[in-house]
C-alpha positions as CSV (number, residue, x, y, z in Angstrom):
1,M,27.0,2.5,-2.5
2,N,30.2,4.3,-3.4
3,P,31.2,6.6,-0.5
4,K,33.3,8.9,-2.7
5,P,31.9,12.3,-3.7
6,I,30.5,12.5,-7.2
7,E,33.2,15.1,-8.1
8,Q,35.8,12.4,-7.8
9,A,34.2,10.0,-10.3
10,R,36.4,8.6,-13.0
11,D,33.7,9.2,-15.7
12,A,33.6,12.8,-16.9
13,D,29.8,12.6,-17.6
14,L,29.1,11.5,-14.0
15,R,31.4,14.2,-12.6
16,L,29.6,17.0,-14.4
17,S,26.1,15.6,-14.0
18,F,25.5,17.6,-10.8
19,V,26.3,20.9,-12.6
20,A,24.0,19.9,-15.4
21,L,21.1,19.1,-13.0
22,Q,21.6,22.6,-11.4
23,R,21.4,24.2,-14.8
24,A,18.2,22.2,-15.6
25,A,16.6,23.2,-12.3
26,Q,17.4,26.9,-13.0
27,R,15.9,26.7,-16.4
28,A,12.8,24.9,-15.0
29,R,12.4,27.8,-12.6
30,E,12.7,30.4,-15.4
31,I,10.1,28.6,-17.5
32,A,7.7,28.1,-14.6
33,E,7.9,31.9,-13.9
34,Q,7.3,32.8,-17.5
35,T,4.3,30.4,-17.8
36,G,2.9,30.9,-14.3
37,T,3.0,27.2,-13.5
38,A,4.0,25.6,-10.2
39,I,7.2,23.7,-9.6
40,V,6.6,20.2,-8.2
41,T,9.2,18.6,-6.0
42,S,9.2,15.4,-3.9
43,R,10.6,15.5,-0.4
44,D,10.4,12.4,1.7
45,G,7.8,11.0,-0.6
46,I,5.5,14.0,-0.3
47,L,4.8,16.2,-3.3
48,E,5.3,19.9,-2.8
49,Y,4.0,22.6,-5.2
50,C,5.8,25.9,-5.2
51,Q,4.8,29.0,-7.3
52,P,7.9,30.7,-8.5
53,Q,8.3,34.4,-7.6
54,K,9.6,36.8,-10.2
55,E,12.3,38.2,-7.8
56,T,13.6,34.7,-7.0
57,A,14.5,33.6,-10.5
58,S,16.1,37.0,-11.5
59,M,17.9,37.2,-8.2
60,L,19.5,33.8,-8.6
61,K,20.9,34.8,-12.0
62,Q,22.1,38.2,-10.8
63,T,23.5,37.6,-7.4
64,P,26.2,40.3,-6.8
65,A,29.5,39.6,-5.3
66,P,29.8,40.3,-1.6
67,Y,30.6,43.9,-0.7
68,N,33.2,44.5,1.9
69,E,33.0,48.1,3.2
70,K,36.3,49.4,4.6
């Protein structure tokens, strides 16, 4: 296995694949919320079912910048 981070790959498709996977995951959350279906993930070989919450998907899209009060 290559020990280098994927961001340092020579192939542009490979370098940008992580960002594409993040966009796909966000879109899957949005669709699951709209259709009322569970999101299924596998962690250590165990399937996990998660019902998306309306606040979660909208909050991920609209996360405000940190506010520093002076």
